KEKE-3310 file (N, C-alpha, C; in steps of 0.2 Angstrom, whole numbers, plus 5000, padded with zeros to 4 digits):
npx = (5369:5360:5348:5344:5340:5332:5328:5316:5310:5320:5323:5318:5320:5309:5309:5300:5303:5299:5294:5289:5281:5284:5296:5308:5321:5320:5318:5309:5307:5296:5296:5296:5295:5298:5295:5301:5289:5289:5302:5311:5314:5321:5310:5299:5301:5301:5288:5281:5286:5281:5268:5267:5270:5259:5249:5252:5250:5237:5232:5240:5241:5241:5252:5262:5276:5283:5299:5309:5312:5318:5325:5331:5341:5337:5347:5362:5369:5379:5392:5403:5402:5390:5384:5374:5365:5355:5341:5339:5327:5321:5306:5291:5277:5263:5254:5237:5226:5217:5223:5218:5209:5210:5221:5234:5239:5254:5270:5274:5263:5256:5247:5244:5246:5241:5250:5243:5245:5245:5250:5258:5264:5256:5262:5268:5265:5269:5263:5266:5258:5246:5235:5223:5217:5204:5202:5206:5204:5205:5199:5202:5214:5222:5227:5215:5206:5194:5185:5186:5181:5179:5193:5197:5190:5196:5209:5207:5202:5214:5222:5215:5213:5226:5231:5238:5233:5235:5248:5247:5242:5237:5237:5246:5257:5269:5277:5277:5271:5279:5283:5299:5310:5324:5330:5327:5320:5311:5301:5285:5270:5260:5244:5234:5229:5226:5218:5226:5226:5230:5247:5260:5275:5292:5303:5315:5314:5317:5307:5306:5316:5331:5341:5341:5347:5355)
npy = (4919:4904:4899:4886:4882:4890:4903:4908:4925:4927:4935:4937:4940:4939:4937:4939:4936:4942:4944:4953:4944:4948:4955:4948:4952:4962:4962:4961:4963:4959:4962:4955:4954:4944:4938:4925:4916:4904:4892:4885:4878:4877:4872:4878:4891:4890:4885:4897:4905:4899:4901:4915:4916:4909:4918:4930:4926:4925:4938:4944:4946:4935:4937:4940:4933:4921:4920:4917:4913:4920:4918:4925:4928:4941:4949:4957:4947:4946:4950:4944:4932:4920:4906:4898:4907:4910:4905:4900:4898:4891:4897:4893:4896:4908:4923:4922:4928:4931:4940:4940:4948:4961:4975:4976:4988:4998:4993:5002:5007:5004:4994:4999:4992:4992:4988:4984:4989:4988:5000:5016:5021:5014:5002:5000:4990:4988:4983:4977:4973:4970:4978:4981:4989:4992:4993:5005:5022:5040:5053:5066:5068:5061:5044:5033:5020:5010:5003:5002:4993:4981:4978:4976:4965:4955:4956:4951:4938:4933:4932:4923:4912:4908:4905:4915:4922:4915:4919:4932:4944:4943:4930:4924:4911:4899:4909:4927:4939:4954:4972:4978:4989:4999:4990:4972:4972:4983:4978:4977:4968:4963:4966:4964:4967:4980:4989:5002:5010:5018:5019:5027:5021:5024:5014:5010:5012:5012:5005:4993:4979:4979:4970:4955:4943:4933)
npz = (5081:5076:5063:5065:5077:5090:5104:5115:5112:5102:5086:5069:5051:5037:5020:5005:4989:4973:4955:4940:4927:4914:4916:4922:4927:4936:4951:4967:4985:4998:5015:5032:5049:5063:5080:5091:5101:5108:5110:5096:5080:5063:5056:5061:5057:5043:5041:5044:5034:5023:5025:5024:5010:5005:5009:5002:4989:4987:4984:4974:4957:4943:4934:4942:4948:4960:4967:4977:4995:5009:5024:5039:5053:5064:5068:5060:5047:5038:5041:5051:5038:5040:5037:5044:5048:5041:5029:5013:5001:4985:4976:4968:4956:4955:4957:4963:4957:4942:4928:4916:4903:4907:4913:4924:4937:4935:4942:4951:4957:4971:4983:4999:5014:5031:5046:5060:5077:5095:5101:5097:5081:5066:5055:5038:5024:5007:4992:4977:4961:4965:4962:4950:4935:4936:4949:4954:4954:4949:4953:4956:4951:4959:4964:4970:4979:4971:4978:4994:5004:4997:4994:5007:5010:5002:5008:5021:5018:5013:5024:5033:5025:5022:5035:5042:5052:5064:5068:5072:5084:5102:5105:5097:5091:5085:5083:5082:5071:5070:5073:5073:5081:5084:5092:5098:5109:5108:5100:5093:5094:5080:5078:5068:5050:5039:5026:5018:5007:4991:4985:4977:4974:4972:4961:4966:4980:4998:5005:4999:5000:4992:4991:4986:4987:5000)
capx = (5363:5358:5341:5342:5337:5332:5325:5310:5312:5324:5319:5320:5317:5307:5308:5297:5305:5295:5295:5284:5283:5287:5302:5311:5327:5318:5315:5308:5305:5292:5299:5292:5299:5294:5298:5299:5285:5292:5308:5309:5319:5320:5304:5294:5302:5299:5281:5279:5288:5276:5261:5267:5270:5252:5245:5253:5248:5230:5230:5244:5239:5245:5258:5268:5279:5287:5306:5313:5310:5324:5323:5337:5341:5336:5354:5365:5372:5384:5399:5406:5398:5388:5379:5369:5361:5349:5339:5336:5323:5317:5299:5288:5270:5261:5248:5231:5221:5218:5224:5215:5204:5211:5228:5236:5243:5261:5272:5276:5257:5256:5243:5247:5243:5243:5251:5240:5248:5242:5252:5263:5262:5255:5268:5266:5268:5267:5262:5266:5255:5239:5230:5221:5215:5197:5202:5209:5202:5209:5194:5204:5221:5226:5224:5211:5203:5187:5181:5190:5178:5181:5200:5198:5188:5202:5215:5204:5202:5221:5224:5212:5214:5233:5233:5242:5230:5238:5254:5246:5237:5239:5238:5251:5262:5275:5281:5273:5273:5280:5287:5305:5313:5331:5332:5322:5316:5306:5296:5278:5267:5255:5237:5230:5231:5220:5219:5228:5225:5235:5253:5265:5282:5298:5306:5321:5312:5319:5302:5307:5323:5334:5346:5337:5351:5359)
capy = (4915:4900:4898:4879:4882:4897:4903:4913:4931:4928:4938:4935:4943:4934:4941:4935:4939:4941:4948:4953:4939:4952:4958:4944:4955:4967:4958:4965:4959:4961:4959:4954:4953:4940:4936:4919:4916:4898:4890:4881:4877:4880:4869:4883:4897:4888:4885:4904:4908:4896:4904:4922:4915:4908:4924:4935:4923:4926:4944:4945:4944:4929:4940:4941:4926:4920:4918:4914:4914:4921:4919:4926:4931:4949:4952:4957:4941:4946:4952:4940:4928:4915:4902:4895:4912:4911:4900:4902:4892:4894:4896:4892:4898:4914:4925:4918:4932:4931:4946:4940:4953:4968:4977:4978:4994:4998:4990:5007:5009:4999:4993:5001:4988:4994:4984:4987:4987:4991:5007:5018:5022:5008:5001:4999:4985:4990:4977:4978:4968:4968:4982:4981:4996:4993:4994:5011:5028:5046:5058:5072:5067:5057:5038:5030:5013:5011:5000:5000:4987:4975:4976:4974:4958:4951:4955:4947:4932:4930:4931:4917:4905:4906:4904:4920:4925:4912:4922:4939:4945:4941:4923:4921:4906:4899:4915:4933:4944:4960:4978:4979:4996:4998:4983:4968:4974:4988:4975:4978:4963:4965:4963:4963:4970:4984:4992:5009:5014:5017:5023:5027:5020:5023:5007:5009:5014:5008:5000:4986:4977:4978:4965:4949:4937:4934)
capz = (5082:5070:5062:5066:5084:5093:5110:5116:5111:5096:5081:5062:5045:5032:5014:4999:4983:4967:4949:4935:4921:4908:4917:4927:4930:4941:4957:4973:4991:5004:5021:5038:5055:5068:5086:5094:5107:5111:5107:5090:5075:5056:5054:5063:5053:5036:5041:5044:5028:5018:5026:5021:5003:5003:5010:4997:4982:4987:4981:4969:4950:4940:4931:4947:4949:4966:4965:4983:5001:5013:5031:5042:5060:5063:5068:5054:5046:5033:5043:5046:5034:5044:5033:5048:5051:5036:5025:5006:4998:4979:4976:4961:4957:4953:4961:4962:4953:4935:4924:4909:4901:4910:4914:4931:4937:4935:4948:4956:4960:4976:4989:5006:5020:5037:5051:5066:5083:5101:5103:5092:5074:5062:5050:5031:5019:5001:4988:4969:4958:4968:4960:4943:4933:4938:4957:4956:4950:4950:4951:4957:4949:4964:4964:4976:4978:4969:4984:5000:5007:4993:4995:5014:5010:4999:5013:5026:5015:5012:5031:5036:5021:5023:5042:5045:5058:5069:5069:5074:5090:5108:5106:5092:5092:5089:5081:5081:5067:5074:5071:5077:5080:5084:5096:5098:5115:5106:5096:5094:5090:5075:5080:5062:5044:5037:5020:5019:5001:4985:4986:4972:4977:4967:4960:4971:4987:5003:5008:4996:5001:4985:4991:4985:4989:5006)
cpx = (5361:5351:5339:5339:5337:5328:5319:5313:5317:5320:5322:5317:5315:5306:5305:5299:5301:5297:5289:5286:5286:5294:5306:5318:5326:5314:5314:5306:5300:5295:5295:5297:5294:5298:5296:5295:5287:5298:5306:5315:5317:5313:5299:5295:5300:5292:5278:5280:5283:5270:5261:5267:5262:5248:5246:5250:5240:5228:5234:5240:5244:5251:5264:5270:5283:5294:5309:5310:5317:5322:5330:5336:5340:5343:5357:5369:5377:5391:5400:5401:5396:5382:5373:5364:5355:5347:5337:5333:5320:5310:5297:5281:5269:5255:5242:5225:5222:5218:5221:5209:5205:5219:5229:5240:5250:5264:5274:5269:5255:5249:5246:5243:5246:5244:5248:5243:5244:5244:5257:5260:5261:5261:5264:5269:5265:5268:5261:5262:5248:5234:5229:5218:5208:5197:5204:5206:5206:5204:5196:5212:5225:5223:5221:5208:5196:5182:5186:5188:5180:5188:5201:5196:5193:5207:5213:5204:5209:5224:5221:5213:5222:5235:5237:5240:5233:5245:5253:5241:5240:5240:5242:5256:5263:5279:5275:5275:5273:5283:5293:5308:5321:5334:5326:5317:5310:5301:5289:5274:5261:5249:5233:5232:5225:5223:5221:5227:5230:5241:5257:5272:5287:5300:5311:5320:5314:5314:5303:5315:5326:5339:5342:5341:5355:5366)
cpy = (4911:4900:4890:4878:4889:4897:4908:4920:4933:4931:4936:4939:4938:4939:4936:4939:4937:4945:4948:4948:4942:4955:4955:4947:4960:4964:4963:4961:4962:4958:4960:4952:4948:4938:4929:4919:4910:4896:4886:4880:4879:4877:4875:4889:4895:4888:4892:4907:4905:4900:4911:4921:4914:4914:4929:4932:4924:4933:4947:4943:4939:4931:4941:4934:4926:4917:4914:4917:4915:4922:4919:4928:4938:4952:4952:4950:4940:4947:4950:4935:4922:4911:4899:4900:4914:4905:4903:4897:4895:4893:4896:4895:4906:4917:4922:4921:4932:4938:4946:4945:4960:4969:4978:4984:4993:4996:4995:5010:5003:4999:4994:4997:4990:4988:4987:4985:4991:4998:5009:5018:5015:5008:5000:4993:4987:4984:4979:4972:4965:4972:4982:4988:4997:4994:5001:5016:5034:5052:5065:5072:5063:5050:5036:5024:5014:5008:4998:4994:4981:4973:4973:4966:4953:4950:4950:4940:4929:4929:4924:4911:4903:4904:4909:4923:4921:4915:4930:4939:4943:4934:4919:4916:4902:4905:4921:4938:4951:4966:4979:4986:4995:4992:4979:4969:4979:4985:4976:4973:4966:4962:4961:4967:4974:4988:4999:5013:5013:5021:5022:5027:5020:5016:5005:5011:5009:5003:4993:4985:4975:4973:4958:4943:4938:4935)
cpz = (5076:5070:5064:5072:5087:5100:5110:5115:5105:5090:5074:5057:5040:5026:5008:4993:4977:4961:4944:4929:4915:4909:4923:4930:4935:4946:4963:4979:4995:5010:5027:5043:5060:5074:5089:5101:5111:5107:5101:5086:5068:5054:5055:5058:5046:5036:5041:5037:5023:5019:5023:5013:5001:5004:5004:4990:4982:4983:4976:4962:4947:4936:4936:4949:4956:4965:4971:4989:5005:5020:5035:5049:5059:5064:5061:5053:5041:5035:5050:5043:5039:5041:5038:5051:5046:5032:5018:5002:4991:4979:4968:4962:4956:4958:4958:4957:4946:4932:4918:4908:4904:4912:4921:4931:4937:4942:4953:4959:4965:4981:4995:5011:5026:5042:5058:5073:5089:5103:5098:5085:5070:5057:5043:5028:5012:4996:4981:4967:4961:4964:4952:4941:4935:4946:4959:4951:4953:4949:4952:4956:4954:4965:4970:4974:4976:4975:4989:5003:5004:4994:5002:5014:5007:5004:5018:5024:5015:5019:5034:5032:5022:5030:5045:5051:5065:5072:5071:5080:5096:5109:5101:5094:5086:5088:5080:5076:5071:5070:5075:5076:5080:5088:5096:5104:5113:5101:5098:5090:5086:5077:5074:5056:5042:5030:5021:5013:4996:4987:4980:4975:4972:4966:4964:4978:4992:5006:5005:4997:4994:4985:4991:4986:4996:5005)
residu = (UNK:UNK:UNK:UNK:UNK:UNK:UNK:UNK:UNK:UNK:UNK:UNK:UNK:UNK:UNK:UNK:UNK:UNK:UNK:UNK:UNK:UNK:UNK:UNK:UNK:UNK:UNK:UNK:UNK:UNK:UNK:UNK:UNK:UNK:UNK:UNK:UNK:UNK:UNK:UNK:UNK:UNK:UNK:UNK:UNK:UNK:UNK:UNK:UNK:UNK:UNK:UNK:UNK:UNK:UNK:UNK:UNK:UNK:UNK:UNK:UNK:UNK:UNK:UNK:UNK:UNK:UNK:UNK:UNK:UNK:UNK:UNK:UNK:UNK:UNK:UNK:UNK:UNK:UNK:UNK:UNK:UNK:UNK:UNK:UNK:UNK:UNK:UNK:UNK:UNK:UNK:UNK:UNK:UNK:UNK:UNK:UNK:UNK:UNK:UNK:UNK:UNK:UNK:UNK:UNK:UNK:UNK:UNK:UNK:UNK:UNK:UNK:UNK:UNK:UNK:UNK:UNK:UNK:UNK:UNK:UNK:UNK:UNK:UNK:UNK:UNK:UNK:UNK:UNK:UNK:UNK:UNK:UNK:UNK:UNK:UNK:UNK:UNK:UNK:UNK:UNK:UNK:UNK:UNK:UNK:UNK:UNK:UNK:UNK:UNK:UNK:UNK:UNK:UNK:UNK:UNK:UNK:UNK:UNK:UNK:UNK:UNK:UNK:UNK:UNK:UNK:UNK:UNK:UNK:UNK:UNK:UNK:UNK:UNK:UNK:UNK:UNK:UNK:UNK:UNK:UNK:UNK:UNK:UNK:UNK:UNK:UNK:UNK:UNK:UNK:UNK:UNK:UNK:UNK:UNK:UNK:UNK:UNK:UNK:UNK:UNK:UNK:UNK:UNK:UNK:UNK:UNK:UNK:UNK:UNK:UNK:UNK:UNK:UNK)
# end
């Protein structure tokens, strides 16, 4: 299946690749899945990818730089190699929040964002470069958010200002952010996003797609 044109029900993976300004050799990705609500082309896929980048830039600190955007069919596209099954686009720019005057947490200290669905377990998105030292405390030796409500406000603002809300919920179109299991038939549409808390995630954890090139 090519990304140049697709049908209703086709599924895709969108990966946003980033790195810390002080360590450009250690890149990581945040991955999203989407299912087509109506037939479309690469234009709609790139629009969603751009929306996801705009969404992420709102809450990342400015020491996090954006490297590339990868959009591929949800089906494996590497064997055999099929260049029409993915799009790779270089990115520029950094997170919008200023780190001046304070330190951000190490990149293994992540914000855990929950993907809310109508049924089944919620999914997780772990974001490096979101949390600053003033946003995290550890009163009993375990890191917690200083203000969960403040972080939820940041998250809600990122969703609305980027336009990501148009891709979630029952009215999502032309693509719906989803959670896909073993098959596309098992996909569950994401209704919204909620702050889950602080998570310590190893640098090589499978939550982050370590293959940053198609």
